[in-house]
C-alpha positions as CSV (number, residue, x, y, z in Angstrom):
1,M,22.4,66.3,259.0
2,R,19.2,66.4,256.9
3,A,16.9,63.5,257.4
4,A,13.4,62.5,256.3
5,R,10.7,60.2,257.6
6,E,7.4,58.9,256.3
7,I,4.8,58.4,259.1
8,I,1.3,56.8,259.4
9,I,-0.6,57.6,262.5
10,T,-3.8,55.7,263.5
11,G,-6.3,56.3,266.2
12,S,-9.0,59.1,266.5
13,V,-6.8,61.4,264.5
14,Q,-9.3,62.9,262.1
15,G,-11.7,65.7,263.0
16,V,-9.7,66.8,266.0
17,G,-7.3,69.4,264.4
18,F,-4.5,66.9,264.0
19,R,-3.3,68.2,260.6
20,W,-3.3,71.8,261.8
21,T,-1.5,70.9,264.9
22,A,1.1,69.0,263.0
23,K,1.6,72.0,260.7
24,R,2.0,74.4,263.5
25,I,4.6,72.1,265.2
26,A,6.5,71.5,261.9
27,D,6.6,75.2,261.2
28,S,8.0,75.9,264.7
29,F,10.9,73.6,263.9
30,G,11.3,74.8,260.3
31,L,10.6,71.4,258.9
32,D,9.5,70.7,255.3
33,G,6.9,68.2,254.2
34,W,3.2,67.5,254.3
35,V,0.3,65.9,256.2
36,R,-3.0,64.5,254.9
37,N,-6.0,62.5,256.0
38,N,-6.3,59.0,254.6
39,S,-9.6,57.3,253.6
40,D,-9.1,54.6,256.3
41,G,-9.2,57.2,259.1
42,S,-5.4,57.4,259.6
43,V,-3.1,60.4,258.9
44,S,0.0,60.3,256.8
45,L,3.0,62.7,257.2
46,A,6.2,63.2,255.4
47,I,8.7,65.4,257.3
48,E,12.2,66.5,256.4
49,G,14.8,68.5,258.2
50,D,17.5,68.2,260.9
51,E,17.4,64.8,262.6
52,A,17.1,66.3,266.1
53,D,14.3,68.5,264.9
54,L,12.4,65.5,263.5
55,D,12.7,63.8,266.9
56,A,11.6,67.0,268.7
57,F,8.6,67.2,266.3
58,M,7.5,63.7,267.1
59,E,7.9,64.3,270.8
60,R,5.8,67.5,270.7
61,L,3.2,65.9,268.5
62,D,2.8,63.1,271.0
63,Q,2.6,65.6,273.9
64,T,-0.1,67.6,272.2
65,M,-2.1,64.9,270.3
66,G,-1.1,61.7,272.1
67,A,-4.6,61.2,273.5
68,Y,-5.8,60.7,270.0
69,I,-3.0,58.5,268.8
70,A,-3.3,54.7,268.9
71,R,-0.2,53.8,266.8
72,I,2.6,55.4,264.9
73,E,4.4,53.7,262.1
74,S,7.6,55.6,261.0
75,R,10.3,54.8,258.5
76,D,13.3,56.7,257.3
77,S,13.2,57.9,253.7
78,K,15.5,59.7,251.4
79,P,15.8,63.5,252.0
80,G,15.3,65.9,249.2
81,K,11.7,65.4,248.2
82,N,10.3,68.1,250.4
83,R,11.9,71.6,250.4
84,D,9.0,74.1,250.3
85,G,7.8,74.3,253.9
86,F,5.1,72.2,255.5
87,V,1.7,71.9,253.9
88,I,-1.6,70.3,254.6
89,L,-2.8,68.2,251.7
90,R,-6.4,67.1,251.2
């Protein structure tokens, strides 16, 4: 079943390759969405795909970038907004 999440990640997540890592992981699971840096130093993501793949994405992101993450805020959103692959926004 297709699901979607909106996520805000805080910590030392800018300037460490976080967005590129998120893209690589999202692409490996065939997820759609985007990632961007926020002016407050956090990173926002919107991901969409199979529910199990979203969970696996979050697990792998934590495994690879967990040392930089202080907090993750995640909420479910309505699927259908992101259908064109995973992109890095400015």
